[in-house]
N, C-alpha and C positions, 0 to 999 in steps of 0.2 A: 505493499500500499503505499503510495508516494504521498509527499505532504501536501500537493493539492488535493488529494482525497481526503486526507486529515481536515485540510481546512475546510472542504465540503461538508463533511460530516458534522464538524465543530461548529460550522454556521448553523446546520439544521437544529442539531442538541442546544448550540448555544444560544440561538434566537428564542427558541422555545424557551429555554430555561431564563435567558435573560429577561424576555417580554414577560413571563409569567412573573419574575421575581421582581422586575422593574413595577409593573402594575400593581405587585404587591406592595413595593417600596411606596408607590403613590397612596398607597393608605396611611402612611407616616402622618403627612400633614393632616389627614382626615381624623385619625385615632388621637395624635396629639391636640387637635382641636376639640374633640369630643370627650376625651379622658381628663381627669385631673392628673399631675405629676405623679403622684401615689398609686393611681388606678394603672397608669401605663406601667410604672415599676412592676406592679403585682402581676401585670399579664406577662412582662417580661421575665419574670422568675418562672410562671409556669411555662414559656416557651423555653425555657433553658432547661426544663427538667426533660422536657420530651425527647429531644436528640441523644440524651444517654440511654433512654430506654429504645431508641431506634438502634443503637449499636448492640445492646443486649440482643434484643428479637432479631435482628439479622444475623448476628455471630460471625460475619465474614463471609457469608455465603455468595453472595454478590459478586467480589473477587474471585473466589473459587470456582464460581461457575463461568466467567470467562477464562479463568486459567485452564480448567479442565476441558473445557468445549473445545479447546484447540489441539487437544492429545485424545480424549476419549470419545466414544460414541455420543453424539451431542444430545440424540433423545434419551439415552441413559442418565446424562447429567441433568437435562431438564426434567426428568420424570423424579428423580431422587431429590434434586434440589426442592421441587416444588412438593412433595410429600412431606419432606424434613420441614420446611417453612410453615406449612399449615398446621402441622402438628405441634409444633412448638409455641406457633403464635396463640392458639387455643390454651394451651399449658399457663403461658406467660402473663395472658390476659387475665386468666381467673385469679392467678397470684396479685395483679395489681388492684383487681377490684377488691380482693380481701384486704389490702394494705393502704386502701386508700384515705381513712383517716389519718393513721400516722404519718403520711407522706403530706398531707395538707398541713399538718403541725409543722413539720421540716421545712416548708417552703414558706411559713408565716401565713398562711391562706386558711386559718382554723374556721372562719366564719363562712368559708365557702367550700367545704371539702367535695361538695359535688363537682368542682371544677377538675379533679384527679379522675374521677369516674368517665367524664368526657374525656379527658385527656387518655386513658387507656383504651378507649374505643378508637380515637384517631390513631395512636399509635398501631393497634393491632390491624387495622384496614390498612394504613399505609404500608404496613410489612407486608402483607399479602400481594401489594402492586409491585414490590421489589423485583422480584424474578420475571413477571412479565414484562417489565420494563427493561431488564435486563436482556431478555429475548429479544426484544424489538431493537436493541443496540446491537446485540451480537449478528441479527440478521439484516442489518443496515437498513432499518425501516424508519427513517428519521420523522417521515411525515406524520405518521400515527403517533408517535411518539410526542411531536410538536403539538398535535390536536388535542390529545388528551391532556397534556400539561396546561395548555391555553384554556381550555373549556372548563377545566375544573377550577381554575384560579377566579375566573370571570364569574361563575356560579358563587364562588365563596364570596366576592365582593358585591354581587347584588344582593345576596342573603344577609350579609352584613349591614348593608345600606339599610334595607328593609327593616332590619330589627332595631338600628340604631338611630334611624332617622325618620321613615315612614311610620312606624308604629306609634312612637310618640307623638308625632303630629295628628295622626288619625285620631288618638284617644284624646287629645287635649281639645281637637274638634268636636267628638263625640264620645262622652264617657262610656257610654253604652256600645260602643263600637264592638265588633267581634274580636278584634286584636286584644280588647281588654280581658278576654277570658284566660289568656296565657302569657300576657306580657308582664313581666318583672321591671320594675322601675330600675332599681339599683344592681342590676344584674349584668353591667356591661362587659365584664372579662367572660362572664358566661355566655353572652350571644356570640363574642369572636370565635370562641370553641364551638360552640354550635355549629356556626358558619364552616369552621374548618372540617367539621364532621361531616355534615352534608357535602362538602366537596370531596371529602374521602369516598363517601358512599358511591357517589355520581362517576368517580374516577375508576374504581372497582367496576362498576357496570361496564364503563366504555373498555375496560381490559378484560372483559368476562371472556373473550375468546381464547385470549393468551393464558388467562389464568386456570380454566378449566380443559385446557388444551393438552395437558399431561395424562399420562395412562398409571394406573396404580401399580406400577412394577419399580419396586424399591431394591437397588444394588447397593446390599449393605456395605461391602468391600469398598465400592466407590465413593460412598458416604465418609466412612472412615478416613479415608484419603482425603477428602474433601475437608472434613473438621479438622485434621491434622493441620492442614494448609492455611485453614481459615482461623482458626483459635487464636493463633498470636495477633490477628487483627481486632479481634475483640479488646485485647488487651489496648493496641494500639488505637483503637478506634474510641474506646472508653476514655484513655488518657487524652485523645483528641478533644474529646468533648470538655474535659475538664479546662484544656486550652482554650477552647473556643466560646463555651457558655459558662461555665461553673463561677467566672469571676461576679456575674450578676448575682448568683446566690449568696457568694461570698461577701460581696457589698452589701446585701440585704442582711447577713448577720452582724458586720463588723464594721459599718459606715460609722464615723466618730458624729453622731447626732443625739438627741435624747429621746427618740420615739420610734416604734415600727414604722409610723406614717412617714417620717421623715427619712428614714433609712428607704423605703420604698421610693419616695421621691428622688433621692440620689440615684437608684436604679433606674428610674424612668429618664432621669436627665441623661445618663450615660448610655443606656440602651439607645434613646433617640439620637443622641450624637454618633452613635456606632453605625446608624444607618448610613450616615453620611459617605462611610468608606464604601458604598455599594458598589461603585463600577469597577475597583479593584475585585471586590468578592465576585462579582459577576462574570469578570473574566476569567477569573480562576474556575468558578463553576463551570464555564461552558468549556475550557479547555480540559476539563477533567472528565467531561461526558465524553468527548471525543476522543481523548488520547488514552484512556485504559485499553479499549479494544484494540486501537492502533497500534500500542507497544507491543501486545503480544503477538498481533499478526506480523509485525515489521522484524520482530526478534529473529525470524528464521534467513533473514536476508544478510548479503555478504557486508553491505555497507550501514548496516543498523545503527553502530554507534555514530557514525558520522550524522546519520539522518536525526537520532537523538539530539546532537550537539547543535544543529541547524535549528530545531524545533524549538530549542532552549532560547537562542538567541533574540528570535522574532518574538518569541513570548515576552524575555524581560524588556525589549523594546517597547511592547504594547503597553505592560505594566508602566514603566515610565513615563510614558504619555499620559495614562490613565491617573497616575499620582499627581501630575503637573494640572491635569483639567480639573480635579477634584481640590487639590489644597490651595492652587493661586484664585481660584474662584468661589473660594469658601464664603464670601460674603453673598453670595448669590444662592449657592444650595442651600444656606442656613434657613432659607423660607421656606423649604420642604418641612421644617418643624415649626406648627403653627402657636406652639406655647412660647413666648419669648422669655419665660422663666428658665428654659431649657439652654439658652445661648451660652450660658456661663460655662457649658461642657465643651463648648467648641474647640477648646485647645488641645482636645485628644485626637482630632480627627487627623492631624497629620503623621503623628504617633502611630495609629491605627492603620493608616493608609501603607506605611513603611511594613508593618507588622505582617499585613495582609499580603503585600509584596513577597516577602520571606516565605510565608505560606505557601503561595503559589508555585515559586523556585522550588521549594521542598517536595510539593507533590510531583513536578518535573523529574527532580533528580530519584524519586522514591521507585523509579522504574528498573532501577540495578538490584533491588532486594526482591522484587516480585519476579523479574526474570530469573533471578539465582536461586529461586526458591529457598530464599532467607528473609520469608515474612516475619520471623523473630526480631530480626533487627530493626524491622519497622516499628515493633513493639517498644523495642528498648529506645529507639530515638524518641518516640512519642511520650514514654515514660519520663526519659529526662527533660523534656520540655514541660510535662505536665508537675514534675517535682519542683521545676523552678518557678513555674506559675503558682502554685500552691506556697512556697516559700515567700516570694515577693508579696503577694497578697495576704497572707498572714501575718507579716511582720509591717507593712506599710499602708494597707486599708484605714487600719484606726486613725493614722496620722495624715494620710493625704487622700483618702476617699478614693474616685474613680480615676484619678491620676495613677495611683499604683497599678491599678487594673491596667490601663493603657501600656505602661511601661512592663508591667509583668507580660502582655501578650506580644510587646515587640522582643523582649529578652528570650521569652520562650520560642517564638517562632525564628529567630535568627540564630538561637543556638540548635535547634533542630536542622537548619539549612546547612549549617557548617558542618556539623557531624556527620549528615547524611553524604555531603559531597565527599569528605574525608575518608569515611568508611567505604563508601561504593567505589571509589577510585581503585581501591585495593582488590575488590573482587570483580568488579564489571567497568572496565576502563572506558570513560567516554571523554573525547577531545573537546570538552567544553572550552570556550574562549573565555576563561573566567577573570583574566584582567580586563579585557574589553567591556565585559557585562559589569563588573565592578565599577569600572569608570563611568559606564552609562548611568548607572545608581547614585553616584556620588555627584554626577554633574546635575542630575535632576534635584536631589536635594540641595545644592548649592544654588540653583536657579530658584528655589523655593526661597531660602532666606535672602537671597538678593531682592526678590520681590517684596518679602516683609521689610527689609530695609528700606525699599523705596517708598511704602506708603506708611511707613511710621515717621519719615523725614517730611513727607508732603501727602496728606491724606486728601481724601476726594474720590467720588464714586468713579470719575473718568480717568484719574489717575490710576486708581485701582485696577479697573478694567483694561486700560491700556498697558500697563504694565505687565499684567499677567498675559494679554494676547501677544505682546511684542517677545517677551521671554519664551512662551509657547513655540512661537512659529519659529524663534530663532534656534530651539532644540530639535523642531522638525527639519528644518533646512540642514543642521549638523547632520542628523542621522543619514538624511537623505545623500550627503556629500560620501560619508564614510560608508555607507552600506548600499551605494549606488547600483554595482555589479550585481549583488543579490536580489535588490528589490526590483531589479529591470526583468528578472525571470518570473515575477508575479505578473499575471495578464493585465490588471486594471492598472499597476503602479507603473509598469513600463512605458505606458503613454504619457503620464504625468511627467516621468523623469527624462 
């Protein structure tokens, strides 16, 4: 598979994921307008818990499915994986339902333990779509993948808007309206979860052909091999969730404030500002969707390492551009947050942008341990990051609140990137142009500080936008000069250059 093919599939998977997440991202101004800061924080804490359970429920089987589909009978792999996931989902969902009250206490939502029941249903249904989606990616069917993703998120938004905006208005106009029979006034976070649950149900129905397409033939030996391959990924995934979302929960526990409501407000501010790193996150997500099957399929080619190195270069250039677009135009992006009280947290955004850039590079580097069948290495690397995250947050949140969370994320992903590169070059050498790529990142950061210096000396809207635009175009011109030969091989860019 060529880089052109990867770009094509990344475009389809990426566009669907990017558009879906960007539409969801557009909910940020709506929710920050509708919710108080502590309510937004409460919602963020619940949605920090769900990814942890997603890791446990999927237990590395998605990656194992891709790996074993390339060397075993595809139907055997699909049947065995589907049966395994269906059985485990039923058992684990039952356990979550039994523990919903203690979990609600842990997340400081004692007054609404039913949120955990809704979360359990969402987690279970989303797990059941994992292998159908993997099947679509493996079979190179990005159009259906894109349609189901987008349709699901649109249903989510329509439902959410109905609960949070239409119902209150109908009841205000007519207290006897039929909506009054079920509408609960102070259940805002519950309606977010309910809309998500409806989305999950509809998505599973759209994937019913893939979901029910397996046969009840279970290959025990194959399953054991897949579990052995995937189990380290549970550790890696769980540690990864500590790195990605657990800081919200820790911030809710240890924020230097005097009440639970104030702690939730701190979480809300941090979570809303974290959303402004969305462009970097979306680029990374799009890349991951197309890259995992691409890496496995390309691994048998003679020039695979060189191909991986070229992919890394274009990926880092893209991330640098995204960093500059968000960081230098932050005074524009901030209006996605409709609660001005949350603007105090904007200082974390450049730090989080760089952190997510490091995470994207790490995902690119992770090809070595997946191809070398050393997934335990991925687990260890992520655990190192998780320990660093826990250490920084534990000692510094009580003094620096969400700034500690931002720097913990930066340190975590930066350390994972460096360790993965050094370790990977010993087992699966890839000729990354690391000096050039490091220079691109440093230049991007330097341009950001130049921009901050300019607007500090001479404030004003036009100065701000003009400086950002001039420096961004300067970086694009510089990249065009340095990478002209490479970029001319890309069909659209060759005409521009």
